[in-house]
C-alpha positions as a printed Julia matrix, in Angstrom:
404×3 Matrix{Float64}:
 -16.16   -8.22   26.58
 -18.33   -8.33   23.45
 -16.94   -5.98   20.74
 -18.86   -4.88   17.6
 -16.68   -3.75   14.67
 -18.36   -1.79   11.93
 -15.98   -1.43    8.99
 -15.95    0.67    5.81
 -16.32   -1.69    2.92
 -14.62    0.38    0.22
 -11.44   -1.62   -0.69
  -9.98   -4.03    1.9
  -7.64   -1.81    3.89
 -10.22   -0.9     6.59
 -11.22   -4.52    7.03
  -7.59   -5.64    7.06
  -6.55   -3.34    9.88
  -9.73   -4.0    11.91
  -9.11   -7.75   11.64
  -5.67   -7.3    13.19
  -7.28   -5.78   16.31
 -10.1    -8.34   16.26
  -7.59  -11.24   16.25
  -5.76   -9.83   19.3
  -9.07   -9.3    21.21
 -10.15  -12.81   20.31
  -6.89  -14.25   21.56
  -7.64  -12.49   24.86
 -10.94  -14.26   25.17
 -13.25  -11.52   23.92
 -16.1   -12.0    21.51
 -16.01  -10.07   18.22
 -18.79   -9.42   15.68
 -18.55   -7.42   12.41
 -20.73   -5.45   10.06
 -19.55   -4.22    6.64
 -20.45   -4.27    2.95
 -18.97   -4.98   -0.51
 -15.76   -6.97   -0.92
 -14.84   -6.28    2.74
 -17.8    -8.26    4.06
 -16.73  -11.37    2.18
 -13.11  -10.85    3.17
 -14.08  -10.7     6.88
 -16.28  -13.72    6.56
 -13.45  -15.77    4.98
 -11.29  -14.72    7.95
 -13.6   -16.65   10.23
 -15.93  -13.98   11.67
 -19.7   -13.46   11.65
 -20.61  -10.47    9.51
 -23.8    -8.47    9.16
 -23.72   -7.45    5.49
 -25.26   -4.12    4.54
 -26.05   -2.14    1.37
 -22.98   -1.11   -0.57
 -21.84    2.56   -0.42
 -19.23    3.64   -2.91
 -18.64    6.6    -5.24
 -19.26    6.42   -9.0
 -16.3     5.09  -10.97
 -15.26    5.32  -14.62
 -14.05    2.4   -16.69
 -10.4     3.05  -15.61
 -11.34    3.08  -11.92
 -11.22    6.86  -11.69
 -13.57    8.68   -9.32
 -16.39   10.32  -11.31
 -17.2    13.4    -9.27
 -20.04   14.73  -11.46
 -22.09   11.56  -11.24
 -21.24   11.2    -7.59
 -22.53   14.74   -6.85
 -25.69   14.11   -8.85
 -26.5    11.14   -6.7
 -25.83   12.7    -3.3
 -29.42   12.02   -2.25
 -28.86    8.33   -2.82
 -25.78    8.28   -0.66
 -27.58   10.02    2.13
 -30.46    7.57    1.9
 -28.0     4.69    2.13
 -26.3     6.24    5.18
 -29.65    6.6     6.92
 -30.46    2.98    6.01
 -27.11    1.94    7.49
 -28.03    3.7    10.79
 -31.27    1.68   10.87
 -29.46   -1.54   10.01
 -26.68   -0.94   12.6
 -29.33   -0.21   15.24
 -30.94   -3.6    14.53
 -27.63   -5.4    14.64
 -26.65   -3.78   17.97
 -29.98   -4.66   19.43
 -29.6    -8.25   18.16
 -26.14   -8.99   19.58
 -26.07   -6.37   22.42
 -22.31   -5.67   22.42
 -20.58   -3.79   25.19
 -18.53   -1.47   22.98
 -18.58   -0.42   19.32
 -15.49    0.16   17.15
 -16.1     2.08   13.91
 -13.53    2.09   11.09
 -14.33    5.16    9.09
 -18.14    4.79    9.3
 -20.7     7.28   10.54
 -23.65    5.01   11.04
 -22.3     2.81   13.93
 -21.39    5.87   15.97
 -24.93    7.29   15.59
 -26.46    3.91   16.37
 -24.23    3.44   19.42
 -25.19    6.83   20.84
 -28.91    5.85   20.57
 -28.27    2.99   23.0
 -25.75    4.88   25.16
 -23.02    2.45   24.08
 -19.37    3.55   24.3
 -17.7     3.79   20.91
 -14.23    4.29   19.39
 -13.46    5.49   15.89
 -10.45    4.37   13.83
  -9.88    7.0    11.17
  -6.97    8.5     9.17
  -9.1    10.93    7.15
 -10.29   13.3     9.86
 -10.24   16.21    7.39
 -12.06   15.64    4.13
 -10.06   16.53    1.0
 -12.15   16.9    -2.14
 -11.03   15.41   -5.5
 -10.96   17.6    -8.61
 -14.47   18.97   -9.08
 -16.25   19.88  -12.34
 -14.62   22.86  -14.13
 -17.14   25.44  -13.01
 -16.44   24.68   -9.34
 -12.67   24.29   -9.83
 -12.61   27.93  -11.07
 -13.95   28.92   -7.63
 -11.34   27.69   -5.13
 -13.02   29.53   -2.25
 -16.22   27.51   -2.93
 -14.28   24.24   -2.94
 -12.63   25.18    0.33
 -16.01   26.09    1.81
 -17.49   22.71    0.79
 -14.5    20.85    2.18
 -14.68   22.71    5.54
 -18.44   22.27    5.78
 -18.34   18.51    5.14
 -15.34   18.15    7.45
 -17.17   19.92   10.31
 -20.36   17.86    9.8
 -18.46   14.55    9.78
 -16.37   15.61   12.82
 -19.47   16.31   14.79
 -20.19   12.53   14.46
 -16.6    11.4    14.89
 -16.28   13.13   18.23
 -19.32   11.42   19.6
 -16.88    8.55   20.07
 -14.85    8.43   23.25
 -11.59    8.42   21.22
 -10.51    8.97   17.62
  -7.64    6.6    16.93
  -5.45    7.74   14.01
  -3.54    4.74   12.55
  -0.69    6.95   11.19
   2.8     8.0    12.14
   3.5    11.35   13.73
   5.62   13.93   11.85
   7.83   13.78    9.88
   6.47   10.47    8.61
   2.75   11.22    8.56
   1.26    9.39    5.58
  -2.08   11.13    5.25
  -0.77   14.49    6.31
  -3.36   16.66    4.48
  -6.19   14.65    6.02
  -4.91   15.42    9.52
  -4.38   19.2     9.17
  -6.85   21.98   10.07
  -8.86   19.49   12.14
 -11.66   21.05   14.24
 -10.4    21.96   17.71
 -13.01   19.79   19.52
 -11.93   16.72   17.52
  -8.21   17.3    18.18
  -8.82   16.77   21.88
  -9.98   13.21   21.17
  -7.29   12.22   18.68
  -4.7     9.6    19.61
  -1.9     8.72   17.13
  -1.53    4.96   17.49
   0.65    4.24   14.44
  -0.46    2.25   11.38
  -1.86   -1.14   12.32
   0.21   -4.08   11.28
  -0.08   -7.81   12.08
   3.27   -9.57   11.87
   6.22   -7.25   12.04
   9.34   -7.31    9.85
  11.38   -9.05   12.58
   8.82  -11.91   12.59
  10.05  -13.03    9.16
  13.3   -14.63    7.93
  15.93  -12.38    6.37
  15.42  -11.07    2.8
  18.11  -13.34    1.28
  16.61  -16.41    3.0
  13.16  -15.68    1.66
  14.52  -15.05   -1.88
  16.34  -18.36   -1.72
  13.16  -20.14   -0.63
  11.32  -18.52   -3.57
  14.0   -19.62   -5.95
  14.96  -16.07   -6.96
  18.37  -15.6    -5.28
  20.37  -12.86   -6.9
  17.36  -11.26   -8.57
  15.61   -7.99   -7.88
  12.07   -8.74   -6.58
   9.18   -6.42   -7.38
   5.91   -6.92   -5.48
   2.93   -5.5    -7.38
   0.31   -5.09   -4.65
  -2.95   -4.3    -6.52
  -5.77   -3.0    -4.32
  -8.87   -0.82   -4.2
 -12.34   -1.4    -5.61
 -12.94   -3.9    -8.4
 -12.61   -1.31  -11.15
  -9.47    0.15   -9.52
  -7.88   -3.28   -9.41
  -8.81   -4.19  -12.95
  -7.54   -0.9   -14.38
  -4.21   -1.25  -12.61
  -3.71   -4.8   -13.71
  -4.48   -3.99  -17.29
  -2.02   -1.08  -17.35
   0.88   -2.65  -15.43
   1.1    -6.12  -16.89
   2.04   -5.12  -20.49
   4.87   -2.96  -19.07
   6.45   -5.55  -16.84
   6.29   -8.21  -19.54
   8.78   -6.17  -21.5
  11.35   -5.74  -18.73
  14.62   -7.62  -18.07
  14.27  -11.23  -16.96
  16.61  -10.5   -14.05
  13.67   -8.76  -12.39
  11.24  -11.1   -10.72
   7.67   -9.81  -10.44
   5.1   -11.13   -7.95
   1.64   -9.71   -8.64
  -1.35   -9.91   -6.29
  -4.63   -9.07   -7.94
  -6.2    -8.27   -4.6
  -9.15  -10.7    -4.88
  -9.69  -12.38   -1.5
 -12.03  -15.04   -2.93
  -9.47  -16.16   -5.49
  -7.03  -19.07   -5.11
  -5.54  -18.57   -8.55
  -1.74  -18.73   -9.01
  -0.07  -18.87  -12.42
   2.93  -17.7   -14.4
   2.57  -15.14  -17.18
   6.29  -15.49  -17.88
   9.17  -17.23  -16.24
   9.78  -14.09  -14.12
   6.13  -13.05  -13.54
   3.97  -14.9   -11.01
   0.33  -13.82  -10.55
  -1.66  -14.6    -7.39
  -5.37  -13.9    -7.07
  -4.78  -13.33   -3.39
  -1.84  -13.4    -1.02
  -2.85  -14.44    2.51
   0.32  -13.24    4.26
   1.93  -10.57    2.19
   4.51   -9.85    4.88
   6.83  -12.43    3.26
   6.58  -10.64   -0.05
   7.11   -7.28    1.57
  10.26   -8.57    3.34
  11.63  -10.17    0.14
  10.84   -7.26   -2.17
  13.31   -4.67   -3.46
  10.42   -2.51   -4.71
   6.66   -2.34   -4.09
   4.19   -1.06   -6.67
   0.85   -0.08   -5.35
  -2.16    2.24   -5.59
  -1.0     4.24   -2.61
  -3.53    2.89   -0.11
  -2.81    3.84    3.45
  -2.22    0.29    4.72
   0.12   -0.78    1.93
   2.19    2.38    2.24
   2.38    2.02    5.99
   3.55   -1.61    5.66
   6.19   -0.66    3.18
   7.52    1.94    5.62
   7.62   -0.55    8.47
   9.49   -3.03    6.22
  11.81   -0.34    4.79
  10.89   -0.81    1.17
  10.76    1.78   -1.68
   7.36    2.45   -3.23
   6.25    3.15   -6.76
   2.74    4.59   -6.49
   0.1     4.62   -9.25
  -2.71    6.59   -7.57
  -6.26    6.02   -8.73
  -7.15    9.04  -10.94
  -9.01   11.8    -9.12
  -8.84    9.82   -5.78
  -8.03   12.52   -3.26
  -6.59   10.14   -0.62
  -4.31    8.24   -2.97
  -3.09   11.47   -4.59
  -2.4    13.08   -1.17
  -0.58   10.0     0.11
   1.55    9.63   -3.04
   2.76   13.22   -2.79
   3.66   12.85    0.87
   5.73    9.66    0.43
   7.48   11.18   -2.59
   8.42   14.2    -0.43
   9.88   11.81    2.15
  12.22   10.47   -0.59
  10.92    6.85   -0.27
   8.7     6.78   -3.35
   8.13    7.83   -6.95
   4.73    8.53   -8.48
   3.44    7.49  -11.92
   0.07    8.7   -13.09
  -2.13    6.04  -14.45
  -2.44    7.63  -17.86
   1.39    7.64  -18.15
   2.02    4.06  -17.08
   2.83    2.93  -20.61
   5.42    5.64  -21.15
   7.01    6.09  -17.67
   6.61    2.96  -15.48
   9.38    0.89  -17.0
  11.9     3.68  -16.61
  10.82    4.35  -13.02
  11.13    0.67  -12.07
  14.66    0.46  -13.49
  15.63    3.76  -11.85
  14.38    2.73   -8.45
  16.05   -0.68   -8.57
  19.31    0.81   -9.83
  19.69    3.82   -7.46
  20.54    2.91   -3.85
  19.38    6.2    -2.24
  15.8     4.94   -2.09
  16.75    1.84   -0.13
  18.99    3.78    2.21
  16.29    6.28    3.02
  13.69    3.55    3.52
  15.98    1.7     5.94
  16.3     4.87    8.03
  12.49    5.35    8.0
  11.88    1.73    9.05
  14.32    2.22   11.99
  12.62    5.45   13.06
   9.05    3.99   13.07
  10.0     0.61   14.65
   9.02    1.79   18.15
   5.34    2.07   17.33
   3.2    -0.76   18.9
  -0.28    0.08   17.51
  -2.04   -3.23   18.27
  -1.2    -3.17   21.98
  -2.05    0.56   22.16
  -5.44    0.07   20.48
  -6.45   -2.91   22.64
  -5.51   -0.95   25.78
  -7.67    1.99   24.74
 -10.68   -0.27   23.91
 -10.38   -1.98   27.33
  -9.94    1.36   29.11
 -12.96    2.84   27.33
 -15.1    -0.16   28.19
 -14.06   -0.07   31.86
 -14.88    3.6    32.13
 -18.35    3.38   30.56
 -20.55    5.46   32.76
 -23.67    3.31   32.51
 -25.13    0.14   31.05
 -26.53    0.29   27.46
 -30.13    1.3    27.13
 -31.48   -1.74   25.35
 -35.23   -1.37   24.58
 -37.51   -4.37   24.97
 -38.86   -3.82   21.44
 -37.42   -2.17   18.32
């Protein structure tokens, strides 16, 4: 079976979870090809796969990594033009490699292109419902208008999502749904195609040595370990690094900080202080997850899900005006497994929150219970089974034209 993955290139989370499925398919003797853009394309290439690289598509960002809604709205026509160009590019790629099934991770263009050739497709998506960030003041004063825009965009996108045979949601079912707001009020026709598979994870917690063994190997026995997992776009990563580092430099030396800058092309590793180690990129962060007593992150879906599988408390610093991060951070705080620190308050509040979460045992106890409750999910096997089943049920052969 030849499988074509088309992956959203904003951040590395979409690429990371698609690579987990790709590795399993490859182990089973299948051929896998990718398309993506931005940092994700390079990340996939460095993971050993062929990648068709396309034009970048990302919202406007401020200097602190925040989402700039006004400029994004002003340039809507440019985004639409890029999406149409992606459809054209995807069509060319499909014609070139002639796959037997298409897997889209949060991208519209591959689903449209697949339907043109009568190819079966599957969508991996945790944002079925679109939540808007804070809009300009004039629109925020009209909540009914914001709701109307959100519903309209959700319905338009869902028309495309449900052209796929299945919509695979890499999230937990209630009461541990991470992106809860993005999975509510979903159009009825889309709900029929949704399958909750659980968040995709490579190596599971039980695949690693015990926490005390890992700490001993790292030379930090008896210390509290804090894993700072920086992620997102380049500006998001830079803003988080600049705000967090000055704070942790001033904390007690009995805390050991391991910082990943989230740069897949970087091999850098250095000490800022005796108790602060900085990595450009961590290839297998499962070890750090297992050893950590606390994880600090942007609140990306994948990182939050991994922390829940590993039973680790989270301290979330959501990207300003990033609707997904803000929604996820509120949900995990309600679960009792996380605290939230706004980026503009990092200098004043982060140190106290770190000390509080490392001191109070309720967070760890709650996280251990969550990890136990979600341990039965087997998302990789489930996803591969659905891909194989969809391929086997394909009604007809793809309609490949002789010229394009």
